[in-house]
C-alpha positions in Angstrom: -23.2 9.3 -21.2 -19.5 10.7 -19.8 -16.7 11.2 -22.1 -14.5 10.0 -18.7 -13.4 6.5 -19.7 -14.6 4.3 -17.2 -16.2 6.4 -15.1 -20.2 4.9 -15.0 -18.6 1.6 -14.4 -16.6 2.3 -11.8 -19.1 5.0 -10.0 -21.6 1.7 -10.6 -19.0 -0.7 -8.9 -18.9 -3.4 -11.9 -15.6 -5.8 -12.1 -14.7 -5.2 -15.6 -14.5 -1.5 -15.4 -12.9 -1.6 -12.3 -10.3 -3.5 -13.6 -9.7 -1.8 -16.7 -9.9 1.8 -14.3 -7.1 0.5 -12.4 -5.2 -0.9 -15.9 -5.4 2.5 -17.1 -3.7 3.8 -14.0 -1.0 1.4 -13.7 0.3 1.7 -17.5 0.0 5.6 -17.1 -2.0 6.4 -19.7 -2.8 10.1 -19.8 -6.2 9.8 -19.4 -6.0 8.1 -16.4 -5.8 11.7 -15.2 -9.3 12.6 -16.6 -10.8 9.9 -14.9 -9.3 10.0 -11.2 -10.1 13.7 -11.2 -13.8 12.8 -12.1 -13.7 10.2 -9.0 -11.7 12.1 -6.5 -15.0 13.7 -5.3 -16.4 10.4 -4.6 -13.5 9.0 -2.1 -13.1 8.9 1.7 -16.2 6.7 2.5 -13.7 3.4 2.7 -12.3 2.2 6.0 -8.4 1.3 4.2 -6.8 -1.5 6.4 -2.8 -2.3 5.1 -1.4 -5.8 6.0 2.3 -5.6 6.2 5.1 -8.2 7.3 7.0 -10.6 6.3 6.9 -13.0 3.6 5.6 -16.2 4.9 3.5 -14.9 8.2 0.4 -15.8 6.2 -0.9 -12.4 5.4 -2.9 -13.6 2.2 -4.2 -16.1 4.5 -5.5 -13.7 6.7 -6.5 -11.0 3.9 -9.2 -14.0 3.2 -10.1 -14.2 6.6 -10.7 -11.0 7.6 -12.7 -10.9 4.0 -15.2 -13.3 4.9 -15.6 -11.8 7.9 -16.8 -9.0 6.6 -18.7 -10.3 3.8 -21.0 -11.8 6.2 -21.6 -8.6 7.6 -22.4 -7.4 4.4 -19.4 -5.1 3.9 -18.0 -4.8 0.1 -14.6 -5.6 -0.1 -11.5 -4.4 -2.0 -8.5 -5.9 -2.3 -5.6 -4.8 -3.6 -2.5 -6.7 -3.5 1.2 -6.1 -4.0 3.3 -8.4 -5.6 7.0 -8.8 -6.7 7.6 -7.7 -10.1 8.4 -10.4 -12.7 11.6 -10.0 -14.8 10.5 -11.1 -17.6 6.8 -9.9 -17.9 7.3 -7.0 -15.0 3.6 -7.9 -14.4 3.3 -9.6 -10.8 4.7 -13.1 -10.2 2.3 -14.5 -7.0 -0.8 -13.6 -7.9 -3.0 -14.0 -4.5 -6.6 -14.7 -6.7 -4.6 -18.1 -6.7 -4.6 -18.5 -3.1 -8.6 -16.4 -2.8 -10.2 -19.0 -5.3 -13.6 -19.0 -3.5 -13.4 -14.9 -3.2 -13.0 -14.5 -6.7 -16.2 -15.6 -7.6 -18.1 -12.8 -4.7 -19.8 -9.9 -6.8 -18.8 -7.9 -4.0 -15.2 -8.4 -3.6 -12.8 -7.3 -5.8 -9.6 -8.8 -6.2 -6.7 -7.0 -7.9 -2.5 -8.0 -8.1 -0.6 -5.3 -8.6 3.3 -5.4 -9.8 5.9 -3.2 -7.4 7.8 -2.4 -10.8 10.7 -1.5 -9.0 8.9 0.7 -6.2 10.2 1.0 -3.0 8.5 0.3 0.2 6.6 -2.5 -0.7 3.8 -0.9 -2.9 3.1 -0.3 -6.1 3.2 2.8 -7.4 -0.1 3.2 -8.7 -1.6 1.8 -5.1 -2.9 5.3 -3.6 -4.8 5.8 -7.0 -6.4 2.3 -7.4 -7.3 2.8 -3.9 -9.1 5.6 -4.5 -10.9 4.1 -7.8 -11.9 1.3 -5.0 -13.2 3.7 -2.7 -15.1 5.6 -5.3 -16.5 2.3 -6.0 -18.3 2.5 -3.1 -16.3 -0.7 -1.5 -17.2 -0.4 2.4 -13.6 -1.7 3.4 -10.3 -1.9 1.0 -7.3 -4.4 1.8 -3.9 -3.2 0.8 -1.8 -6.3 1.1 2.2 -5.2 0.9 4.7 -7.5 -1.2 6.8 -8.9 2.1 9.8 -6.8 2.0 10.6 -6.6 5.1 12.6 -3.5 5.8 10.7 -1.4 2.8 7.5 -2.0 3.9 7.0 1.5 6.0 5.3 3.1 2.9 2.4 1.0 3.7 1.6 4.0 6.7 1.4 6.3 3.9 -1.3 4.7 2.0 -3.9 3.2 4.7 -6.0 4.4 7.8 -5.2 1.4 10.0 -1.6 -0.6 9.3 -1.6 -4.1 10.8 2.1 -5.5 11.1 1.6 -9.3 10.7 4.3 -11.2 13.1 4.4 -15.6 13.0 6.4 -17.7 15.8 9.5 -18.8 15.4 10.9 -16.6 12.3 12.7 -14.2 14.4 10.4 -11.4 13.2 10.9 -9.6 16.8 14.4 -8.8 15.3 13.5 -7.9 12.0 10.9 -5.4 14.0 13.6 -3.4 15.4 15.8 -3.3 12.1 12.8 -2.5 9.9 11.2 0.5 12.3 8.0 -2.2 12.0 7.4 -1.1 15.5 6.6 3.0 14.4 4.4 1.8 11.3 2.1 -0.9 13.5 -0.8 0.3 14.7 -2.4 -3.3 15.4 0.4 -6.2 16.2 -1.1 -9.5 14.4 0.5 -12.6 15.9 -0.6 -15.7 13.3 -0.4 -18.8 13.2 -1.1 -18.5 17.2 -1.2 -22.4 17.3 2.4 -22.8 17.0 5.1 -23.1 19.7 6.3 -19.8 21.2 3.3 -17.4 20.1 3.2 -16.7 23.6 6.7 -15.7 24.0 6.3 -13.6 20.3 3.5 -11.4 22.5 5.3 -11.1 25.4 8.9 -9.6 23.2 6.6 -7.1 21.3 5.2 -5.8 24.4 8.3 -5.1 25.4 9.8 -3.5 22.4 6.7 -1.4 22.3 8.1 0.1 25.6 10.4 1.6 23.7 8.8 2.6 21.4 7.7 6.6 21.6 5.6 7.3 19.1 2.7 5.8 19.9 1.6 8.3 22.6 -2.3 8.3 22.8 -2.7 4.9 20.8 -1.5 1.5 22.2 -1.1 -0.8 19.4 -2.8 -4.0 20.9 -1.5 -7.2 20.2 -4.3 -9.9 18.7 -3.3 -13.8 18.4 -4.5 -15.7 15.3 -4.7 -18.7 13.2 -6.3 -17.3 9.4 -6.3 -20.4 8.1 -8.9 -21.9 10.9 -10.5 -18.3 11.2 -9.7 -17.9 14.8 -9.1 -14.4 16.3 -10.6 -12.5 13.6 -13.2 -11.4 15.6 -10.9 -10.1 17.8 -9.0 -8.5 15.3 -12.1 -6.6 13.6 -12.8 -5.5 17.4 -9.1 -4.1 17.2 -9.7 -2.1 14.2 -13.2 -1.0 14.7 -11.4 1.3 18.1 -8.3 1.8 16.4 -11.0 3.7 13.7 -12.6 5.3 16.4 -9.3 6.2 18.0 -8.3 7.9 14.4 -11.7 10.0 14.2 -12.5 11.5 18.0 -8.8 12.6 18.0 -8.4 13.7 15.3 -5.6 11.8 14.3 -7.7 10.3 10.9 -7.0 14.1 9.4 -3.4 14.2 9.5 -3.2 11.0 8.1 -4.9 12.0 5.4 -3.3 15.5 5.2 0.1 13.6 4.9 -1.1 11.1 2.7 -2.3 14.1 0.3 0.8 15.9 0.6 3.1 12.6 0.1 1.2 12.2 -3.0 1.6 15.8 -4.4 5.0 15.4 -4.1 5.7 12.0 -5.4 4.1 13.9 -8.9 6.2 16.9 -8.6 8.8 14.6 -8.4 7.8 12.3 -11.6 6.6 15.6 -13.4 9.6 17.0 -12.9 11.5 14.3 -13.6 9.9 14.0 -17.1 10.3 17.8 -17.7 14.0 17.5 -17.2 14.8 14.4 -19.0 13.7 14.5 -22.5 12.9 19.0 -21.8 16.4 20.5 -19.6 18.5 18.1 -21.0 18.1 15.7 -24.2 17.9 12.1 -23.8 20.8 11.3 -25.8 22.5 13.7 -24.1 21.4 12.2 -20.6 22.4 8.9 -22.2 26.1 10.5 -22.6 26.1 12.0 -19.1 25.1 8.6 -17.6 28.3 6.9 -19.7 30.4 9.7 -18.8 29.5 8.6 -15.1 30.1 5.2 -15.5 33.8 5.8 -17.1 34.5 8.0 -14.5 35.2 10.8 -16.7 32.6 12.8 -14.6 30.6 11.9 -11.0 27.2 11.5 -9.8 26.9 14.4 -8.2 28.4 17.0 -10.4 26.4 15.1 -13.4 23.2 16.1 -11.2 24.1 19.5 -10.4 25.1 20.2 -14.0 21.9 19.4 -14.8 20.1 21.3 -12.0 22.0 24.1 -13.1 20.2 24.1 -16.3 17.1 24.7 -14.9 15.5 28.3 -14.9 12.5 28.5 -12.8 10.3 31.7 -13.2 8.2 33.8 -10.5 4.9 35.4 -11.9 
């Protein structure tokens, strides 16, 4: 029996230990680091797909339709649905499991709603770690649905391998795409609710805007029309995802994305660890509160306050 909390249950893919492990990660429990270290060598087998886009574009419905499609092919599917944070409880306020009630009873589907808790980029702080937990548990497909915050959603590209940008006719998504830089992060564009008037116009507009983007050199993002509520276009979307997966593996792009993901994760840990040691170590918490008060009362300014703390730091070299 392993001493690492929930390790055996996670590796066996059991729902309760998976939920407990992700809760451990979300709460930043000290035992989470031990668990994550133990499971990390078992990661790397899942296909990680991001679903991002404006609120109301039907992301959750699309996630459910994709999950049913993959389950019909005997794939195990993990879903991480990142929701806004409740200002009262700190928890996720949407609860996507309600919209996926028929999937919740499937033992080969694991659904977890995670609150952003103020973390920018449309993702929860612990999303990458939760992906690792599901990956180590042997899920074939991991779907990461972002919160739907529009212009902040670019962080998802650092978590997933293939990113689906969901647009809908008649919602002005084309204008938002230019403002948000979403054109640069989309590997596949999904025009959902394509039974609405204006779907072909949206496809044409996205095609025109992509011609202005220089980032997509070898891979030209396809545009797939879907009606997720009816399951229409889901097979074509899966085919596009499979083609992108093949491109990633044959072009070396997958290695580059994985390297970027690792770099961002290490740097995030360094920043958080440094802040924890800085406030409470280099400067006491009472002194830090006094510093905040000085800036608030205009007796100091943010730049000088931060530099004053940094000047107390002494780095040692071996």
